[in-house]
N, C-alpha and C positions, 0 to 999 in steps of 0.2 A: 493619233486618234483616227480610226477609220471605222465606218459603219460596217457591221457584220451582215453577210447575206442571210436571207430568210430561208427556212426549210420548206415553206409553203409551196405547193405544186402550182397554184394560180397566184401570180403576183397581186398584191394589194396596192392600189393607188394611195398616195400620201393623203389625199383628202378623205378617203374612206377610212384609212387608219386613224386619222385625226378624229373622225366621228366616233370610232370605237372607244376613244379615250375621253373626249369632252362633249360628245353629242348628248341629246336628251337622255339616252339610256347608256351613256358611256361609263367606263369603269371609274374614272376620276369623279364624274358626277355622282355616281352611286356611293362613293366613299366620302362625299361632302366637300370636295375640292371646288373652289372658285377659280376661274381662269380669265386670262386675257390672251388673245392670240393675234398674230399679225399675218395677213395673207396678201399676196400680190393681187393687183387689179389690172385689167386691160386698159391701156392708154393708147393714144395715137402713136406712141413710141415703143409699143410692146408691153410686156408685163412688167410692172414696177410695184415695189413696196415702199411707200413714202416714209423716210426716216431722216433724222439729222444726227450729227455727232459721230464720234470715232467708233462707237460700238454699233451703229445703226446697220451697217452692211451685213454683219454676221449675227445679228441679234436672234436668239432662239425663237422658234415658232410659238412656244407656249410659256407663260409664267403662271404657275399654279400656286394658290394660296389656300391653306387649310386653316380656317378661323379657330377651330377648337384645338388642334394640335400645335398651332402657331408655327407652321412650317411653310417654307417657300421653296419651290422647285423651278428651275429653268431647264426646259427640255427642247431640243431640236428634234423634229420628227423626220425620218427618212424612210422612203419606200425600201423594199427589199434590196434593190440594186442601186439605191442612192448613196452618194458619198458626201462627206462633209467638205465644204469649200475651205480654202485657206482662211478666209475671213471668219467662218463659223468656228474653226478650230481655235483661232486666236481669241475670239470673244469668249468661248467656253473656258479657255485657259485663264483669261482675265477674271472671269466670275469665280472659278475654282480657287485662284490665288487670293481672292477676296473672301474666301471661306464660304462661298455660296454653294448650294447643292445644284450643280449644273452638269448636264450631260446630254445624251441623245438616246432615242429609242427607235427601234425598227419593229416591223410586224413579228419578227422572230422573238423579240423580247416579250411581246404579248403572249405568243404561243408558249413560251417557256415559263411563264408566270412571274418573270422578273418585274414587269410593270406593276402587277398586282402586289407583289411584296413591297416595292418601293412606295406605293401609295398607301398601303396598310400600315407600314412601319410607324410607330409613334414617335 
């Protein structure tokens, strides 16, 4: 699993990409998805995302739940030049092996309509 590069001329930061999906006017929001996300915070030791357990280090950025469709998506978000870490690859594989809909998105997936199709799919 490797994140694909985006075809965008101007790279999109991951935080801006996230807003395009789950912000107030984001695509997932418009389709009725609810979400929980995990972001790093600045500490005296640098940027940290507090987690516990074996899956914590590579846990996906977003867990999306659609209450009407009764679907759950686990998605890691990557900027155009971002790559999945070994921990992220392992966690996504564990989720997939448990039959969860788990994967990653890049801005190129938004441009291509892939994210739209995945969110709209019943």
